[in-house]
C-alpha positions in Angstrom: 1.1 -10.5 -8.6 0.6 -6.9 -7.6 1.3 -3.9 -9.8 4.2 -3.1 -7.6 5.6 -6.6 -8.3 5.1 -5.9 -12.0 6.9 -2.6 -11.7 9.8 -4.3 -9.9 9.9 -7.0 -12.6 10.0 -4.4 -15.4 12.6 -2.1 -13.7 14.6 -4.7 -11.8 14.3 -2.8 -8.5 11.8 -2.6 -5.6 10.1 0.6 -4.5 12.2 0.7 -1.4 15.4 0.6 -3.6 14.1 3.2 -6.1 15.7 6.7 -5.9 12.8 8.5 -4.3 13.8 11.9 -5.8 13.9 10.7 -9.4 10.7 11.7 -11.1 11.0 9.2 -13.9 11.4 6.2 -11.5 8.2 7.3 -9.8 6.3 7.6 -13.1 7.5 4.3 -14.4 5.8 2.6 -11.4 2.8 4.8 -11.6 2.1 3.9 -15.2 2.2 0.2 -14.4 -0.2 0.7 -11.5 -2.5 3.0 -13.6 -2.7 0.5 -16.5 -3.5 -2.4 -14.1 -6.2 -0.3 -12.4 -7.8 0.5 -15.7 -7.6 -3.1 -17.0 -9.2 -4.3 -13.8 -12.2 -2.1 -14.4 -11.5 0.9 -12.1 -13.5 2.0 -9.1 -14.9 -0.9 -7.0 -13.1 -3.5 -9.1 -9.4 -2.6 -8.7 -7.1 -1.8 -5.8 -6.6 1.9 -5.8 -4.0 1.7 -3.1 -1.5 0.5 -5.7 -2.0 3.8 -7.6 -2.3 6.0 -4.5 1.2 4.9 -3.4 2.7 7.0 -6.1 0.6 10.1 -5.4 1.4 13.1 -3.1 -1.6 13.9 -0.8 -1.8 17.3 -2.6 -1.6 15.9 -6.1 -3.2 17.9 -8.9 -4.1 16.7 -12.3 -4.9 19.3 -15.0 -6.9 17.7 -17.9 -7.8 19.4 -21.1 -11.5 20.1 -21.7 -13.5 18.3 -24.3 -12.4 14.7 -23.7 -14.8 12.0 -22.4 -12.9 11.6 -19.2 -11.9 15.2 -18.2 -14.8 16.2 -16.1 -14.1 19.5 -14.4 -10.6 19.5 -15.9 -8.8 19.8 -12.5 -8.6 16.9 -10.1 -7.2 17.5 -6.6 -5.8 15.1 -4.0 -5.8 11.3 -3.9 -9.6 11.3 -3.7 -9.8 13.5 -6.8 -7.4 11.3 -8.6 -9.5 8.2 -7.6 -12.6 9.9 -9.0 -10.7 10.8 -12.2 -9.5 7.2 -12.7 -13.0 5.9 -12.0 -14.2 8.1 -14.9 -11.2 7.2 -17.0 -11.8 3.5 -16.4 -15.4 3.8 -17.4 -14.2 5.2 -20.8 -11.3 2.9 -21.5 -11.2 -0.9 -21.3 -7.4 -1.0 -21.7 -4.3 1.2 -22.1 -1.0 -0.1 -23.4 2.1 2.0 -23.3 3.9 1.3 -26.6 6.7 3.8 -26.4 7.9 6.1 -23.7 10.6 8.8 -23.8 11.4 11.1 -21.0 13.5 14.2 -20.3 14.4 15.9 -17.1 15.8 15.0 -13.7 15.2 15.4 -10.0 11.7 16.4 -9.3 10.6 17.3 -12.9 10.1 15.0 -15.9 8.5 15.4 -19.3 7.2 12.2 -20.7 6.2 11.4 -24.3 3.9 8.4 -24.3 2.7 6.5 -27.3 -0.4 4.8 -26.0 -3.0 2.4 -27.4 -6.4 2.7 -25.8 -9.5 0.6 -26.3 -12.8 2.2 -25.6 -15.2 0.3 -23.4 -18.4 1.5 -25.1 -17.3 0.9 -28.7 -14.3 -1.5 -28.6 -12.5 0.9 -30.9 -8.7 1.3 -30.5 -6.7 4.4 -30.9 -2.9 4.7 -31.0 -2.0 8.2 -29.9 0.6 10.4 -28.3 0.4 12.1 -25.0 3.0 14.5 -23.6 3.0 15.0 -19.9 4.8 17.6 -17.7 5.1 16.1 -14.2 6.4 17.3 -10.9 7.3 14.9 -8.1 7.7 15.6 -4.4 9.2 13.1 -1.9 8.9 10.2 -4.3 5.3 10.9 -5.3 3.5 12.7 -8.2 2.6 16.2 -7.1 1.4 17.7 -10.4 0.6 16.4 -13.9 -0.3 18.3 -17.1 -1.1 16.0 -20.0 -1.3 17.3 -23.6 -3.1 15.0 -26.1 -1.8 15.0 -29.7 -5.3 14.4 -31.2 -8.2 15.0 -28.8 -10.8 14.7 -31.5 -9.6 11.2 -32.4 -9.8 10.2 -28.7 -13.3 11.5 -28.4 -14.4 9.8 -31.7 -13.1 6.5 -30.5 -15.4 6.7 -27.5 -18.4 8.0 -29.4 -21.2 5.5 -30.1 -23.3 5.8 -33.3 -26.1 8.3 -32.5 -24.2 10.1 -29.7 -24.6 13.9 -29.9 -21.6 15.8 -31.1 -21.1 19.1 -29.3 
């Protein structure tokens, strides 16, 4: 079963039937594809096309500094998002969306995600909140700005004993 099939099963509608101008509908499907990509191991192990289907060619992701997966902080285009998700998938073994609330309409949505991550290196789990401001264009994510409730706890979950602390 593809992640698109999973999204259809969860939402009861196919991508073709989804309102293409509704930011939340796009993000629901993106989250399913993203979680499946991470669970499959990311770059070289998972089908990125399932994720890319929900990304505008000019997508931009703004990540906060100081997290084990943020890199430069700004990731541009589908290739940039693929590099980000490759790094993200190296850090996290799994991500499970426990709760989601959203506000907005049309091409803008704010999403409050309660997420459980499991770190690949340590096996530690963290249950945390992430708030995202997202803009969608033509049925695809154009821009995302995530805000992590407790970045220190996220970094600690990934830190192995003996790792240097900056």
